[in-house]
C-alpha positions in Angstrom: -0.9 12.0 14.8 -1.5 12.6 18.4 -2.4 15.7 20.5 0.0 16.9 23.1 -0.6 19.7 25.6 1.4 22.7 24.6 2.1 23.5 28.2 3.9 20.1 28.5 6.1 20.5 25.4 6.7 24.3 24.9 8.7 26.7 27.0 6.4 29.0 28.9 7.6 32.1 27.0 6.9 30.4 23.7 3.5 29.2 24.8 2.5 32.8 25.7 3.7 34.0 22.3 1.6 31.3 20.5 -1.4 32.3 22.7 -1.3 35.8 21.2 -2.2 34.2 17.9 -4.3 31.2 18.7 -5.6 31.4 22.3 -7.4 28.2 23.3 -7.7 26.8 19.7 -6.2 23.7 18.1 -3.4 24.2 15.7 -1.5 21.7 13.5 2.3 21.9 13.4 3.7 20.0 10.5 6.8 17.9 10.6 10.0 19.5 9.4 10.6 18.4 5.8 13.6 16.3 6.7 11.5 14.4 9.3 8.6 13.5 7.0 7.6 9.9 6.8 5.9 8.2 3.9 2.4 6.8 4.1 2.2 3.7 6.2 5.7 3.9 7.6 4.6 4.2 11.2 1.8 1.6 11.1 1.2 -1.9 9.7 -1.4 -0.7 7.3 0.9 -0.7 4.2 2.0 -4.3 4.8 -1.6 -5.5 5.6 -2.8 -4.0 2.3 0.1 -5.6 0.4 -0.7 -8.9 2.0 -4.4 -8.6 1.1 -3.5 -7.7 -2.5 -1.2 -10.7 -2.7 -4.1 -12.9 -1.4 -6.5 -11.4 -4.0 -4.0 -12.2 -6.7 -3.4 -15.7 -5.5 -7.2 -16.3 -5.5 -7.5 -14.9 -9.0 -4.7 -17.3 -10.2 -6.5 -20.2 -8.5 -9.5 -19.4 -10.7 -11.6 -17.0 -8.6 -13.7 -14.7 -10.7 -13.0 -11.0 -10.3 -16.6 -10.3 -9.5 -16.5 -12.8 -6.6 -13.2 -11.3 -5.3 -14.8 -7.8 -5.5 -17.7 -9.1 -3.4 -15.5 -11.0 -0.9 -13.2 -8.1 -0.2 -15.8 -5.4 -0.5 -14.0 -3.7 -3.4 -15.2 -2.4 -6.7 -14.4 -4.4 -9.8 -12.2 -1.5 -11.0 -10.2 -1.8 -7.7 -9.7 -5.5 -8.3 -8.4 -4.8 -11.8 -6.0 -2.2 -10.4 -4.7 -4.6 -7.7 -4.3 -7.4 -10.3 -2.2 -5.0 -12.4 -0.1 -3.7 -9.5 0.7 -7.3 -8.3 1.4 -8.6 -11.7 -0.7 -10.4 -14.3 0.1 -13.9 -15.5 2.4 -14.1 -18.5 0.8 -12.8 -21.6 -1.8 -10.8 -19.8 0.3 -7.7 -18.8 -0.8 -5.7 -21.9 -4.2 -7.5 -22.3 -7.6 -5.8 -21.9 -9.7 -5.9 -18.8 -12.4 -7.9 -20.7 -10.1 -10.9 -20.9 -9.9 -11.0 -17.1 -13.6 -10.6 -16.6 -14.3 -13.6 -18.7 -12.2 -15.9 -16.5 
């Protein structure tokens, strides 16, 4: 989200009308519902997080302990468990308990 000067984007008559309600203050004008974008659609953050989660999962499959992954990526152990589940557990672990992963 960026700020734009109202005088640069609004017709003078409309600007004066808005000033009757919020003179000299900041206001937020939400997007029209048909123009809304999902989280991460306008930046690379969504892809970067996906890539990081894939890397965490690959390191887990290579034998890294979850505690070490949590420390390395500055995440809680619970966050690591959630990421492992969202990326996909190895066969046979999808319905397993968290304890079986912590003992790896």
